[in-house]
N, C-alpha and C positions, 0 to 999 in steps of 0.2 A: 170219497164219501166224507172226507173231513169237513167239519162244520155243520153237519146235519145232526138234528136231535135223533137219538137212537132210543127206540121204544120196543120192549119185549111185550107181546100180547100173548097171554097164557090162559089155558083152560085147565085148572086143577081138578083132581078127583074124577069121579065117575060120570060127571055131567057130559052128555054126548051132543048137546046142542051148541053148534059153533057158528050159526049164521050171523048172529049179532057181532061176535068177535071178528069175523071176516069183514063185515061191513065197516067196523071201526078201524080195522087194520088198513083197509083200502082208503078210508077217509084220511087217516094219518099220512099214508104214503102220498096221496094226492096233494096233501098240504106241504109236501117236501121233506117229511121225516123218513128216516130209515126205520123200517119195521121188521122185526123178527117174530114170526108167528110160531109158537111151539107145537101146535097141534093139540089134539085131544088127550085127555087122561094123564096129565102130567102130575108128578108128585111135587110137593113143595121143594124138595131137594133138587129135582131136575130143573124147576123154574129158576131157583136161585143160581144154580150152576150156569144156566144159560145167560142170566143177567150179568154174572161175573165175566164169563167168557166173551160176551159181546160188548162189554164195557158200556152197558146201557145207562142212559140218563133216567129212564123211567120204566116201570113195569105196570101194565094194565092187566088186571086179573078179572076175567069174565067167569061168573059163577051163577048158575041158576039152580043148583042142586039142593040148596038149603044148608050146605056144609061150610058156609062162609065164616062162621064164628070159630071153627076149628082150623080150617086151611089157611085163612088169611093171617091170623096171629102166628101160625107156624112159619109162614113165609117172612113175615116181619122179623121174627126172632132169628131165622137163618141169615137174613140180610145183615142184621146187627152182628151176628157171630162172625161173618165174613168181612166186617169192616165196611159194609156197603150201605150203611144207614142213610147216606146222602142220596140214594136212589129214590126218586119220587114214586110212590105207590098209589095207584088209583084202582078202584074196584067198580065193576059194572055188573048189574044183575038185579034179581028180585030180592031186595034187601029191606027188611022192615025198618021203620024209622028209628026205633030204639037201638037196633043193631048198627045203623048208620052212625049214630052218636058214639056207640062203644068202639066201633072200628076207627073212627077219627081220633078218639082218645088214645088208641093204641099206636097211632102213627100213620094211618091212611090219610092221604092228602085230600081226596075227594071220592065220593060215591055217586055214580050215575045209575039211575034206575031206568027201567024200560021206558022208551019214548023220549029219552034225552036226545036233543038234536046233536048230530055228529059235529056240527060247527061249534057247539058249546064245549065239546070235549077237546077239539083241536085248539080252540082259543085258551082253554084252561091250561093245557100242556105248554103252549107257546108262551103264555104269561108267566109260567113258573120255571121254565127251563131256558137256559142260554146255551146255544149250540157250542159244543166243545171245539 
């Protein structure tokens, strides 16, 4: 698997809708990336632990519950605490425009809202990451 971009796809909190996350995970895999899907109901701590254990290049956080302004900053903080601030963080979900701006100011690389083409997500990750 050496040389592949490694991406953790995570579903934090109580959000039980994972269809979009699974579609993205498949698109990333089909583009040649190694994808680790965490499953539903993950805590920020569990997500960051997975990112560290898997030596991921990026983490995609899928969130539809409205708790993005609580959960995402916590994940960013935990990544910094673990010395993993170089991990690219992207968020997908129903995120209001003002919150998109705030998340990017806190360190999120990009936010993809519903309807974003999977190809655009793949291209964004490929353009920002170099396979290790």
